[in-house]
C-alpha positions as a Markdown table, in Angstrom:
| # | Residue | x | y | z |
|---|---|---|---|---|
| 1 | Unk | -9.9 | 32.9 | 18.4 |
| 2 | Unk | -9.7 | 32.4 | 14.5 |
| 3 | Unk | -9.5 | 29.1 | 13.0 |
| 4 | Unk | -9.0 | 28.2 | 9.3 |
| 5 | Unk | -10.5 | 24.7 | 9.4 |
| 6 | Unk | -13.5 | 25.8 | 11.4 |
| 7 | Unk | -14.3 | 28.8 | 9.1 |
| 8 | Unk | -13.7 | 26.7 | 6.0 |
| 9 | Unk | -16.0 | 23.7 | 7.1 |
| 10 | Unk | -18.7 | 25.3 | 8.9 |
| 11 | Unk | -20.5 | 26.3 | 5.6 |
| 12 | Unk | -20.6 | 22.6 | 4.6 |
| 13 | Unk | -21.7 | 21.2 | 8.1 |
| 14 | Unk | -25.2 | 20.1 | 6.7 |
| 15 | Unk | -23.7 | 18.5 | 3.7 |
| 16 | Unk | -21.0 | 16.9 | 5.6 |
| 17 | Unk | -23.5 | 15.4 | 8.0 |
| 18 | Unk | -25.4 | 13.8 | 5.1 |
| 19 | Unk | -22.2 | 12.3 | 3.6 |
| 20 | Unk | -21.2 | 10.8 | 6.9 |
| 21 | Unk | -24.7 | 9.3 | 7.9 |
| 22 | Unk | -25.0 | 7.6 | 4.5 |
| 23 | Unk | -21.8 | 6.0 | 4.4 |
| 24 | Unk | -22.0 | 2.3 | 5.1 |
| 25 | Unk | -18.3 | 1.6 | 5.8 |
| 26 | Unk | -18.5 | 4.2 | 8.5 |
| 27 | Unk | -21.4 | 2.7 | 10.1 |
| 28 | Unk | -19.9 | -0.7 | 10.0 |
| 29 | Unk | -16.6 | 0.4 | 11.4 |
| 30 | Unk | -18.0 | 2.6 | 14.1 |
| 31 | Unk | -20.0 | -0.2 | 15.3 |
| 32 | Unk | -17.1 | -2.7 | 15.2 |
| 33 | Unk | -14.7 | -0.3 | 17.0 |
| 34 | Unk | -17.3 | 0.6 | 19.8 |
| 35 | Unk | -17.9 | -3.0 | 20.6 |
| 36 | Unk | -14.3 | -3.4 | 21.5 |
| 37 | Unk | -14.5 | -1.2 | 24.6 |
| 38 | Unk | -18.2 | -1.0 | 24.9 |
| 39 | Unk | -18.3 | 2.6 | 23.8 |
| 40 | Unk | -21.5 | 4.3 | 22.9 |
| 41 | Unk | -19.9 | 7.4 | 21.3 |
| 42 | Unk | -16.7 | 8.7 | 19.9 |
| 43 | Unk | -15.7 | 12.2 | 19.3 |
| 44 | Unk | -12.8 | 13.5 | 17.6 |
| 45 | Unk | -11.7 | 16.9 | 16.5 |
| 46 | Unk | -9.8 | 18.7 | 13.6 |
| 47 | Unk | -7.6 | 21.4 | 14.9 |
| 48 | Unk | -5.9 | 24.2 | 12.8 |
| 49 | Unk | -3.3 | 25.6 | 14.9 |
| 50 | Unk | 0.4 | 26.4 | 15.3 |
| 51 | Unk | 0.2 | 25.6 | 19.0 |
| 52 | Unk | -1.8 | 23.2 | 21.2 |
| 53 | Unk | -4.3 | 24.6 | 23.6 |
| 54 | Unk | -7.2 | 23.0 | 25.4 |
| 55 | Unk | -9.3 | 25.8 | 24.6 |
| 56 | Unk | -8.6 | 25.9 | 20.8 |
| 57 | Unk | -11.4 | 26.1 | 18.4 |
| 58 | Unk | -11.8 | 23.0 | 16.4 |
| 59 | Unk | -14.3 | 21.0 | 14.3 |
| 60 | Unk | -15.7 | 18.1 | 16.5 |
| 61 | Unk | -17.4 | 15.2 | 14.9 |
| 62 | Unk | -19.3 | 12.8 | 17.1 |
| 63 | Unk | -20.6 | 9.4 | 16.2 |
| 64 | Unk | -23.0 | 7.8 | 18.5 |
| 65 | Unk | -23.7 | 4.0 | 18.1 |
| 66 | Unk | -27.2 | 2.6 | 18.7 |
| 67 | Unk | -28.4 | -1.0 | 19.6 |
| 68 | Unk | -30.3 | -1.2 | 16.4 |
| 69 | Unk | -27.1 | -1.0 | 14.4 |
| 70 | Unk | -27.4 | 2.4 | 13.2 |
| 71 | Unk | -25.2 | 5.4 | 14.0 |
| 72 | Unk | -26.0 | 9.1 | 14.5 |
| 73 | Unk | -23.3 | 11.6 | 13.4 |
| 74 | Unk | -23.0 | 15.1 | 14.3 |
| 75 | Unk | -20.6 | 17.8 | 13.2 |
| 76 | Unk | -20.2 | 21.1 | 14.9 |
| 77 | Unk | -17.6 | 24.0 | 15.9 |
| 78 | Unk | -16.3 | 23.4 | 19.4 |
| 79 | Unk | -13.2 | 23.3 | 21.4 |
| 80 | Unk | -10.3 | 20.9 | 21.6 |
| 81 | Unk | -11.1 | 19.7 | 25.1 |
| 82 | Unk | -14.7 | 18.5 | 23.9 |
| 83 | Unk | -13.2 | 15.7 | 21.9 |
| 84 | Unk | -11.5 | 12.5 | 22.8 |
| 85 | Unk | -8.6 | 13.1 | 20.5 |
| 86 | Unk | -7.8 | 15.7 | 17.8 |
| 87 | Unk | -6.1 | 15.5 | 14.4 |
| 88 | Unk | -4.0 | 18.6 | 14.2 |
| 89 | Unk | -2.3 | 20.3 | 11.3 |
| 90 | Unk | -1.3 | 23.8 | 10.0 |
| 91 | Unk | -3.9 | 25.8 | 8.2 |
| 92 | Unk | -2.0 | 25.2 | 4.8 |
| 93 | Unk | -2.0 | 21.5 | 5.5 |
| 94 | Unk | -5.6 | 21.3 | 5.9 |
| 95 | Unk | -6.1 | 23.5 | 2.9 |
| 96 | Unk | -4.0 | 21.0 | 0.7 |
| 97 | Unk | -6.0 | 18.2 | 2.2 |
| 98 | Unk | -9.5 | 19.4 | 1.4 |
| 99 | Unk | -8.8 | 20.2 | -2.2 |
| 100 | Unk | -10.5 | 18.0 | -4.9 |
| 101 | Unk | -9.1 | 14.7 | -5.8 |
| 102 | Unk | -7.8 | 15.9 | -9.1 |
| 103 | Unk | -5.5 | 18.5 | -7.3 |
| 104 | Unk | -4.4 | 16.5 | -4.3 |
| 105 | Unk | -0.6 | 15.9 | -4.2 |
| 106 | Unk | 1.2 | 13.8 | -1.8 |
| 107 | Unk | 1.1 | 13.4 | 1.0 |
| 108 | Unk | -2.2 | 15.1 | 1.6 |
| 109 | Unk | -4.3 | 12.3 | 0.3 |
| 110 | Unk | -4.4 | 11.1 | 4.0 |
| 111 | Unk | -3.6 | 12.3 | 7.4 |
| 112 | Unk | -1.4 | 9.3 | 7.8 |
| 113 | Unk | 0.8 | 10.7 | 5.0 |
| 114 | Unk | 0.6 | 14.1 | 6.7 |
| 115 | Unk | 1.7 | 12.6 | 9.9 |
| 116 | Unk | 4.7 | 10.7 | 8.5 |
| 117 | Unk | 6.0 | 13.1 | 6.1 |
| 118 | Unk | 5.1 | 16.4 | 7.8 |
| 119 | Unk | 5.1 | 15.4 | 11.5 |
| 120 | Unk | 9.0 | 15.0 | 12.0 |
| 121 | Unk | 9.5 | 18.7 | 10.9 |
| 122 | Unk | 6.3 | 20.4 | 12.0 |
| 123 | Unk | 5.2 | 19.3 | 15.7 |
| 124 | Unk | 1.6 | 21.0 | 14.8 |
| 125 | Unk | 1.0 | 17.8 | 12.6 |
| 126 | Unk | 0.1 | 15.4 | 15.2 |
| 127 | Unk | -2.5 | 13.5 | 17.2 |
| 128 | Unk | -3.6 | 15.1 | 20.3 |
| 129 | Unk | -5.4 | 13.5 | 23.4 |
| 130 | Unk | -6.3 | 9.8 | 23.9 |
| 131 | Unk | -3.9 | 8.0 | 21.4 |
| 132 | Unk | -5.4 | 4.7 | 22.3 |
| 133 | Unk | -8.8 | 6.1 | 21.1 |
| 134 | Unk | -7.1 | 7.6 | 18.0 |
| 135 | Unk | -5.6 | 4.0 | 17.1 |
| 136 | Unk | -9.0 | 2.2 | 17.8 |
| 137 | Unk | -11.0 | 4.5 | 15.9 |
| 138 | Unk | -8.4 | 4.9 | 13.1 |
| 139 | Unk | -10.7 | 3.4 | 10.3 |
| 140 | Unk | -13.5 | 5.7 | 11.5 |
| 141 | Unk | -11.7 | 9.1 | 11.4 |
| 142 | Unk | -10.1 | 8.1 | 8.1 |
| 143 | Unk | -13.2 | 7.3 | 6.4 |
| 144 | Unk | -14.9 | 10.5 | 7.9 |
| 145 | Unk | -12.1 | 12.6 | 6.5 |
| 146 | Unk | -12.6 | 11.2 | 3.2 |
| 147 | Unk | -16.3 | 11.8 | 3.2 |
| 148 | Unk | -15.8 | 15.5 | 4.7 |
| 149 | Unk | -13.4 | 15.9 | 1.6 |
| 150 | Unk | -16.1 | 14.8 | -0.6 |
| 151 | Unk | -18.9 | 16.9 | 0.8 |
| 152 | Unk | -16.6 | 20.0 | 0.6 |
| 153 | Unk | -16.0 | 19.2 | -3.0 |
| 154 | Unk | -19.5 | 18.4 | -4.0 |
| 155 | Unk | -18.7 | 14.8 | -4.8 |
| 156 | Unk | -21.7 | 12.7 | -4.9 |
| 157 | Unk | -22.6 | 10.4 | -1.9 |
| 158 | Unk | -21.0 | 7.0 | -2.1 |
| 159 | Unk | -23.9 | 4.8 | -3.1 |
| 160 | Unk | -24.2 | 1.1 | -1.6 |
| 161 | Unk | -22.4 | -1.3 | -3.7 |
| 162 | Unk | -19.6 | 1.0 | -4.8 |
| 163 | Unk | -17.1 | -1.1 | -3.1 |
| 164 | Unk | -18.1 | -4.2 | -5.3 |
| 165 | Unk | -17.2 | -2.6 | -8.6 |
| 166 | Unk | -14.1 | -4.4 | -9.9 |
| 167 | Unk | -12.2 | -4.3 | -13.2 |
| 168 | Unk | -14.3 | -5.5 | -16.1 |
| 169 | Unk | -11.9 | -8.4 | -16.7 |
| 170 | Unk | -12.5 | -9.7 | -13.2 |
| 171 | Unk | -16.4 | -9.5 | -13.4 |
| 172 | Unk | -17.0 | -13.1 | -14.6 |
| 173 | Unk | -18.3 | -16.0 | -12.9 |
| 174 | Unk | -15.0 | -18.1 | -13.3 |
| 175 | Unk | -11.6 | -17.2 | -12.1 |
| 176 | Unk | -8.4 | -18.3 | -14.0 |
| 177 | Unk | -5.9 | -18.3 | -11.0 |
| 178 | Unk | -5.0 | -21.8 | -9.8 |
| 179 | Unk | -3.3 | -22.4 | -6.5 |
| 180 | Unk | -1.3 | -25.2 | -4.9 |
| 181 | Unk | 1.4 | -26.0 | -2.4 |
| 182 | Unk | 5.2 | -27.1 | -2.7 |
| 183 | Unk | 7.8 | -27.3 | 0.0 |
| 184 | Unk | 11.3 | -25.6 | 0.4 |
| 185 | Unk | 14.2 | -26.1 | 2.8 |
| 186 | Unk | 15.2 | -22.7 | 3.8 |
| 187 | Unk | 18.6 | -22.4 | 5.6 |
| 188 | Unk | 17.1 | -19.8 | 8.1 |
| 189 | Unk | 13.5 | -20.9 | 8.3 |
| 190 | Unk | 13.8 | -24.6 | 7.8 |
| 191 | Unk | 11.2 | -26.7 | 5.9 |
| 192 | Unk | 8.4 | -24.3 | 4.5 |
| 193 | Unk | 5.1 | -25.2 | 2.9 |
| 194 | Unk | 5.0 | -22.6 | 0.1 |
| 195 | Unk | 1.6 | -21.6 | -1.5 |
| 196 | Unk | 1.6 | -20.4 | -5.1 |
| 197 | Unk | -0.8 | -19.4 | -7.8 |
| 198 | Unk | -0.5 | -19.4 | -11.5 |
| 199 | Unk | -2.4 | -18.1 | -14.4 |
| 200 | Unk | -1.8 | -17.5 | -18.1 |
| 201 | Unk | -0.1 | -19.5 | -21.0 |
| 202 | Unk | 2.2 | -16.8 | -22.6 |
| 203 | Unk | 5.9 | -17.4 | -23.3 |
| 204 | Unk | 7.1 | -14.8 | -20.7 |
| 205 | Unk | 7.5 | -16.2 | -17.2 |
| 206 | Unk | 6.2 | -13.2 | -15.0 |
| 207 | Unk | 6.9 | -13.9 | -11.2 |
| 208 | Unk | 4.8 | -11.5 | -9.0 |
| 209 | Unk | 6.3 | -10.7 | -5.6 |
| 210 | Unk | 3.8 | -9.4 | -2.8 |
| 211 | Unk | 4.4 | -6.4 | -0.6 |
| 212 | Unk | 5.3 | -6.1 | 3.2 |
| 213 | Unk | 2.7 | -8.0 | 5.2 |
| 214 | Unk | 0.6 | -9.3 | 2.4 |
| 215 | Unk | 0.4 | -12.2 | 0.1 |
| 216 | Unk | -0.1 | -13.2 | -3.6 |
| 217 | Unk | -4.0 | -12.3 | -3.5 |
| 218 | Unk | -2.7 | -8.9 | -4.4 |
| 219 | Unk | -2.3 | -10.2 | -8.1 |
| 220 | Unk | -5.4 | -11.8 | -8.7 |
| 221 | Unk | -6.8 | -8.8 | -10.8 |
| 222 | Unk | -3.8 | -8.7 | -13.1 |
| 223 | Unk | -3.5 | -12.4 | -13.3 |
| 224 | Unk | -6.9 | -12.7 | -14.7 |
| 225 | Unk | -6.5 | -10.1 | -17.3 |
| 226 | Unk | -6.7 | -12.0 | -20.7 |
| 227 | Unk | -3.9 | -9.8 | -22.5 |
| 228 | Unk | -1.5 | -10.5 | -19.7 |
| 229 | Unk | -2.4 | -14.4 | -19.8 |
| 230 | Unk | -1.6 | -14.5 | -23.6 |
| 231 | Unk | 1.6 | -12.7 | -23.3 |
| 232 | Unk | 2.9 | -14.3 | -19.9 |
| 233 | Unk | 2.5 | -17.4 | -17.8 |
| 234 | Unk | 2.2 | -15.5 | -14.2 |
| 235 | Unk | 3.2 | -16.9 | -11.0 |
| 236 | Unk | 2.7 | -15.4 | -7.6 |
| 237 | Unk | 3.8 | -17.1 | -4.0 |
| 238 | Unk | 3.5 | -16.4 | -0.5 |
| 239 | Unk | 6.6 | -15.9 | 1.3 |
| 240 | Unk | 7.2 | -18.1 | 4.2 |
| 241 | Unk | 4.9 | -17.3 | 7.4 |
| 242 | Unk | 2.7 | -14.8 | 5.0 |
| 243 | Unk | -0.7 | -15.6 | 3.6 |
| 244 | Unk | -1.4 | -19.2 | 3.1 |
| 245 | Unk | 2.4 | -20.2 | 3.3 |
| 246 | Unk | 3.4 | -22.2 | 6.5 |
| 247 | Unk | 5.4 | -21.1 | 9.3 |
| 248 | Unk | 8.9 | -22.7 | 8.9 |
| 249 | Unk | 9.9 | -25.5 | 11.1 |
| 250 | Unk | 12.7 | -23.3 | 12.5 |
| 251 | Unk | 10.6 | -20.2 | 13.0 |
| 252 | Unk | 8.6 | -19.2 | 16.0 |
| 253 | Unk | 5.5 | -16.9 | 16.0 |
| 254 | Unk | 6.4 | -13.3 | 16.5 |
| 255 | Unk | 10.1 | -13.7 | 16.0 |
| 256 | Unk | 9.9 | -12.8 | 12.1 |
| 257 | Unk | 12.4 | -10.3 | 10.8 |
| 258 | Unk | 13.1 | -10.3 | 7.0 |
| 259 | Unk | 16.6 | -9.8 | 5.7 |
| 260 | Unk | 18.0 | -9.4 | 2.1 |
| 261 | Unk | 19.5 | -12.7 | 2.2 |
| 262 | Unk | 16.7 | -14.5 | 3.5 |
| 263 | Unk | 14.4 | -12.9 | 1.1 |
| 264 | Unk | 16.6 | -13.8 | -1.9 |
| 265 | Unk | 17.0 | -17.4 | -0.7 |
| 266 | Unk | 13.4 | -17.8 | -0.7 |
| 267 | Unk | 13.0 | -16.6 | -4.2 |
| 268 | Unk | 15.8 | -18.7 | -5.3 |
| 269 | Unk | 14.5 | -22.0 | -3.7 |
| 270 | Unk | 11.0 | -21.5 | -5.1 |
| 271 | Unk | 12.2 | -20.8 | -8.7 |
| 272 | Unk | 14.6 | -23.9 | -8.4 |
| 273 | Unk | 11.8 | -26.2 | -7.1 |
| 274 | Unk | 9.5 | -25.1 | -10.0 |
| 275 | Unk | 12.4 | -25.3 | -12.4 |
| 276 | Unk | 11.9 | -21.8 | -13.5 |
| 277 | Unk | 14.6 | -20.2 | -15.5 |
| 278 | Unk | 14.9 | -16.9 | -17.2 |
| 279 | Unk | 12.2 | -15.2 | -15.2 |
| 280 | Unk | 10.9 | -11.7 | -15.1 |
| 281 | Unk | 10.4 | -10.4 | -11.4 |
| 282 | Unk | 7.9 | -7.9 | -10.5 |
| 283 | Unk | 6.7 | -6.5 | -7.3 |
| 284 | Unk | 6.0 | -3.2 | -5.2 |
| 285 | Unk | 7.4 | -1.8 | -2.1 |
| 286 | Unk | 9.6 | -4.3 | -0.3 |
| 287 | Unk | 9.3 | -6.4 | -3.4 |
| 288 | Unk | 10.4 | -3.4 | -5.6 |
| 289 | Unk | 13.3 | -3.3 | -3.3 |
| 290 | Unk | 14.1 | -7.1 | -3.8 |
| 291 | Unk | 13.6 | -6.9 | -7.4 |
| 292 | Unk | 16.8 | -4.4 | -7.6 |
| 293 | Unk | 18.6 | -6.7 | -5.3 |
| 294 | Unk | 17.8 | -9.6 | -7.6 |
| 295 | Unk | 18.9 | -7.6 | -10.8 |
| 296 | Unk | 22.5 | -7.3 | -8.8 |
| 297 | Unk | 22.4 | -11.2 | -8.8 |
| 298 | Unk | 20.6 | -11.8 | -12.0 |
| 299 | Unk | 22.7 | -14.5 | -13.5 |
| 300 | Unk | 22.8 | -16.3 | -10.2 |
| 301 | Unk | 18.9 | -16.3 | -9.9 |
| 302 | Unk | 18.6 | -16.9 | -13.7 |
| 303 | Unk | 16.5 | -13.4 | -13.9 |
| 304 | Unk | 16.2 | -12.1 | -17.3 |
| 305 | Unk | 14.4 | -8.9 | -16.4 |
| 306 | Unk | 13.0 | -6.9 | -13.3 |
| 307 | Unk | 10.1 | -4.5 | -13.0 |
| 308 | Unk | 10.7 | -2.9 | -9.5 |
| 309 | Unk | 7.6 | -0.8 | -8.4 |
| 310 | Unk | 7.9 | 1.7 | -5.5 |
| 311 | Unk | 11.6 | 0.6 | -5.0 |
| 312 | Unk | 14.8 | 2.4 | -4.8 |
| 313 | Unk | 18.4 | 1.8 | -3.5 |
| 314 | Unk | 17.6 | 2.7 | 0.1 |
| 315 | Unk | 15.0 | 4.3 | 2.5 |
| 316 | Unk | 15.8 | 5.6 | 6.0 |
| 317 | Unk | 13.2 | 4.8 | 8.8 |
| 318 | Unk | 11.2 | 7.8 | 8.9 |
| 319 | Unk | 7.7 | 6.8 | 10.2 |
| 320 | Unk | 6.6 | 8.8 | 13.3 |
| 321 | Unk | 3.8 | 6.5 | 14.3 |
| 322 | Unk | 4.9 | 3.0 | 13.7 |
| 323 | Unk | 3.5 | 0.9 | 16.8 |
| 324 | Unk | 0.8 | 2.1 | 19.3 |
| 325 | Unk | 0.8 | -0.3 | 22.1 |
| 326 | Unk | -2.2 | -2.1 | 23.4 |
| 327 | Unk | -4.1 | -1.7 | 19.9 |
| 328 | Unk | -5.0 | -4.3 | 17.4 |
| 329 | Unk | -2.5 | -4.3 | 14.4 |
| 330 | Unk | -5.1 | -6.0 | 12.3 |
| 331 | Unk | -6.8 | -2.6 | 12.4 |
| 332 | Unk | -4.1 | -0.3 | 12.6 |
| 333 | Unk | -1.8 | -1.7 | 10.1 |
| 334 | Unk | -4.2 | -1.7 | 7.2 |
| 335 | Unk | -5.1 | 2.0 | 8.1 |
| 336 | Unk | -1.6 | 3.1 | 7.6 |
| 337 | Unk | -1.4 | 1.3 | 4.5 |
| 338 | Unk | -4.5 | 2.7 | 3.0 |
| 339 | Unk | -3.1 | 6.1 | 3.5 |
| 340 | Unk | -0.5 | 5.5 | 0.8 |
| 341 | Unk | -3.2 | 4.7 | -1.8 |
| 342 | Unk | -4.1 | 7.2 | -4.5 |
| 343 | Unk | -7.3 | 9.0 | -3.7 |
| 344 | Unk | -8.8 | 8.2 | -7.1 |
| 345 | Unk | -8.2 | 4.5 | -6.8 |
| 346 | Unk | -11.5 | 2.6 | -7.0 |
| 347 | Unk | -13.2 | 1.7 | -3.5 |
| 348 | Unk | -13.3 | -2.1 | -4.3 |
| 349 | Unk | -9.4 | -2.3 | -4.4 |
| 350 | Unk | -8.9 | -0.1 | -1.5 |
| 351 | Unk | -11.2 | -2.3 | 0.5 |
| 352 | Unk | -9.4 | -5.5 | -0.6 |
| 353 | Unk | -6.0 | -4.0 | 0.3 |
| 354 | Unk | -7.3 | -3.3 | 3.8 |
| 355 | Unk | -8.6 | -6.6 | 4.2 |
| 356 | Unk | -5.6 | -8.4 | 2.8 |
| 357 | Unk | -3.5 | -6.6 | 5.4 |
| 358 | Unk | -5.7 | -7.0 | 8.3 |
| 359 | Unk | -5.5 | -10.9 | 7.8 |
| 360 | Unk | -1.7 | -11.5 | 8.3 |
| 361 | Unk | 0.2 | -13.2 | 11.1 |
| 362 | Unk | 1.3 | -11.4 | 14.3 |
| 363 | Unk | 4.5 | -9.4 | 13.7 |
| 364 | Unk | 4.8 | -10.3 | 10.1 |
| 365 | Unk | 4.2 | -6.7 | 8.7 |
| 366 | Unk | 6.8 | -5.2 | 11.1 |
| 367 | Unk | 9.1 | -8.0 | 10.4 |
| 368 | Unk | 8.8 | -7.1 | 6.8 |
| 369 | Unk | 9.4 | -3.4 | 7.4 |
| 370 | Unk | 12.7 | -4.0 | 9.2 |
| 371 | Unk | 13.8 | -5.1 | 5.7 |
| 372 | Unk | 12.1 | -2.3 | 3.8 |
| 373 | Unk | 13.3 | 0.6 | 6.0 |
| 374 | Unk | 16.8 | -0.6 | 7.5 |
| 375 | Unk | 17.8 | -4.1 | 6.0 |
| 376 | Unk | 17.9 | -3.2 | 2.3 |
| 377 | Unk | 20.8 | -0.9 | 1.2 |
| 378 | Unk | 21.8 | -1.1 | -2.3 |
| 379 | Unk | 23.9 | 2.0 | -2.4 |
| 380 | Unk | 27.1 | 1.3 | -3.8 |
| 381 | Unk | 25.9 | -1.9 | -5.5 |
| 382 | Unk | 23.2 | -0.9 | -7.9 |
| 383 | Unk | 25.6 | 0.8 | -10.0 |
| 384 | Unk | 27.1 | -2.5 | -10.8 |
| 385 | Unk | 23.8 | -3.9 | -12.3 |
| 386 | Unk | 24.3 | -4.9 | -16.0 |
| 387 | Unk | 21.2 | -4.1 | -18.0 |
| 388 | Unk | 22.5 | -6.0 | -20.8 |
| 389 | Unk | 22.1 | -9.1 | -18.8 |
| 390 | Unk | 19.0 | -7.9 | -16.7 |
| 391 | Unk | 17.0 | -5.0 | -18.1 |
| 392 | Unk | 15.6 | -2.7 | -15.4 |
| 393 | Unk | 12.3 | -1.0 | -15.9 |
| 394 | Unk | 11.4 | 1.0 | -12.7 |
| 395 | Unk | 7.9 | 2.3 | -12.1 |
| 396 | Unk | 6.6 | 4.4 | -9.1 |
| 397 | Unk | 3.2 | 6.2 | -8.4 |
| 398 | Unk | 2.9 | 9.8 | -8.0 |
| 399 | Unk | 1.0 | 9.5 | -4.7 |
| 400 | Unk | 3.6 | 7.4 | -3.0 |
| 401 | Unk | 5.1 | 9.3 | -0.1 |
| 402 | Unk | 6.9 | 6.2 | 1.3 |
| 403 | Unk | 9.2 | 5.4 | -1.7 |
| 404 | Unk | 8.8 | 8.6 | -3.8 |
| 405 | Unk | 9.2 | 9.3 | -7.4 |
| 406 | Unk | 12.3 | 11.2 | -6.7 |
| 407 | Unk | 13.8 | 8.3 | -4.8 |
| 408 | Unk | 13.1 | 5.9 | -7.4 |
| 409 | Unk | 14.2 | 8.2 | -10.2 |
| 410 | Unk | 17.4 | 8.8 | -8.5 |
| 411 | Unk | 18.1 | 5.1 | -8.3 |
| 412 | Unk | 17.3 | 4.5 | -11.8 |
| 413 | Unk | 19.8 | 7.2 | -12.8 |
| 414 | Unk | 22.6 | 5.2 | -10.9 |
| 415 | Unk | 21.8 | 2.2 | -13.1 |
| 416 | Unk | 23.2 | 2.5 | -16.6 |
| 417 | Unk | 20.4 | 1.6 | -19.2 |
| 418 | Unk | 17.7 | 1.4 | -16.6 |
| 419 | Unk | 14.4 | 3.0 | -17.5 |
| 420 | Unk | 12.1 | 5.0 | -15.1 |
| 421 | Unk | 8.6 | 6.1 | -15.4 |
| 422 | Unk | 6.1 | 7.8 | -13.2 |
| 423 | Unk | 2.6 | 6.5 | -13.0 |
| 424 | Unk | 0.1 | 9.1 | -12.9 |
| 425 | Unk | -2.9 | 8.5 | -10.6 |
| 426 | Unk | -1.3 | 5.7 | -8.6 |
| 427 | Unk | 0.0 | 5.2 | -5.2 |
| 428 | Unk | 2.2 | 2.9 | -3.2 |
| 429 | Unk | 0.4 | -0.3 | -4.3 |
| 430 | Unk | -0.1 | 0.4 | -8.1 |
| 431 | Unk | -0.4 | -3.3 | -9.2 |
| 432 | Unk | -3.3 | -3.9 | -6.7 |
| 433 | Unk | -5.1 | -0.5 | -6.1 |
| 434 | Unk | -5.9 | 0.1 | -9.8 |
| 435 | Unk | -5.4 | -2.7 | -12.2 |
| 436 | Unk | -6.9 | -1.0 | -15.2 |
| 437 | Unk | -4.6 | 2.2 | -14.6 |
| 438 | Unk | -1.5 | 0.2 | -14.0 |
| 439 | Unk | -1.8 | -2.1 | -17.0 |
| 440 | Unk | -0.5 | 0.0 | -19.8 |
| 441 | Unk | 2.8 | 1.0 | -17.6 |
| 442 | Unk | 3.2 | -2.9 | -16.9 |
| 443 | Unk | 2.7 | -3.7 | -20.5 |
| 444 | Unk | 5.4 | -1.1 | -21.5 |
| 445 | Unk | 7.7 | -2.7 | -18.9 |
| 446 | Unk | 7.3 | -6.2 | -20.3 |
| 447 | Unk | 7.7 | -5.1 | -23.8 |
| 448 | Unk | 10.7 | -3.2 | -23.1 |
| 449 | Unk | 12.4 | -6.4 | -21.5 |
| 450 | Unk | 11.2 | -8.6 | -24.5 |
| 451 | Unk | 12.3 | -6.0 | -27.2 |
| 452 | Unk | 15.6 | -6.1 | -25.5 |
| 453 | Unk | 16.2 | -9.8 | -25.7 |
| 454 | Unk | 14.7 | -9.9 | -29.1 |
| 455 | Unk | 17.3 | -7.3 | -30.4 |
| 456 | Unk | 20.1 | -9.2 | -28.7 |
| 457 | Unk | 19.0 | -12.3 | -30.5 |
| 458 | Unk | 18.8 | -10.5 | -33.7 |
| 459 | Unk | 22.4 | -9.3 | -33.3 |
| 460 | Unk | 23.8 | -12.6 | -32.3 |
| 461 | Unk | 22.0 | -14.2 | -35.5 |
| 462 | Unk | 23.5 | -11.6 | -37.7 |
| 463 | Unk | 27.1 | -12.2 | -36.3 |
| 464 | Unk | 26.5 | -15.9 | -36.5 |
């Protein structure tokens, strides 16, 4: 039987095997996953089909772990029933996936993106077979797919040390970010010990809000940037039960569910505690949503501008694979997250995002997603935002298949005076995944807000 993916990849089998065998991340992840169940070998297939059948031709990738700490990889043409699980998609989907990074479009940068966006409409886009193994080896098959794409497109083999390359302004012996704790008394959470960090000495107070299931470490790269430090005093804090902040005295482990009101209250109490007024809020994903919510209540919160990234008025819940029971969420959650990163983002920042998402408390990520998907609905309210009181500058990355460019642009059009800009070469975590690429966009947003208030002051002086 004809199979597009077998025909397309078989001429590259030798090159693919070299790429797989030389990837340090793949070696480490395969060994770690194998130890969980005492496995010696994992095998998964890539299926190109419009129907599922055990005898279907597929590409089979086998990775055998050895006691020495080495791995043996093998790629070959086989049948679906020769693999523990298979990643299935239509021929046109695989064709879009295996194109070069420069030609990739969302959601084809990752199989997670294909599952989430295409899976609900096309039953062929799915995982077949042992879903437990599919989840346990998620990092293994995700890295493997990236290396196969590299091999097909003649991208040089990733050299050791690639994942240590950071932005130039970070590559110093000293770090400018300083952290400490304060306490707030939250009506829902009780007394909470809040961790926050500061950097910079500029006149603009810029408050960074982290994404779902993460913490303020996301902003270390930008907070160490000298240009931003001169223009802004930057502050980032961990929400209650996130990162280094404590569980509130009224909270119980695994009971967490974020709402708009509890989120706004956390921000308000924190700003009051530090006596910060006339601040600019900036954040991505659920923080992009809450920036929009804060703009609705700008005078109440003393917010003088917002920079929502990857945010919009509302998102329906549309993620086909959300929880796979019996698997380690500290591995599965960051894998799903990494699917939303732009394919061209530096390896160092991809790994930092993965690590940060692997280190959160039980149920925190899923509790945040309850707000991101269902809890936030600004429809019928965002139209009332007064951009004369609170300028709005919205930014969304071209590779974001969760909150798309179209969704953000549509929301910006509802807000009179709002500005929207699409960020080329960036994904769902623009402020973290590529600080060098996002900086010009962020600076334009800050400049826009500052120019707005400068012009208002000039008009007031002229009238006075």
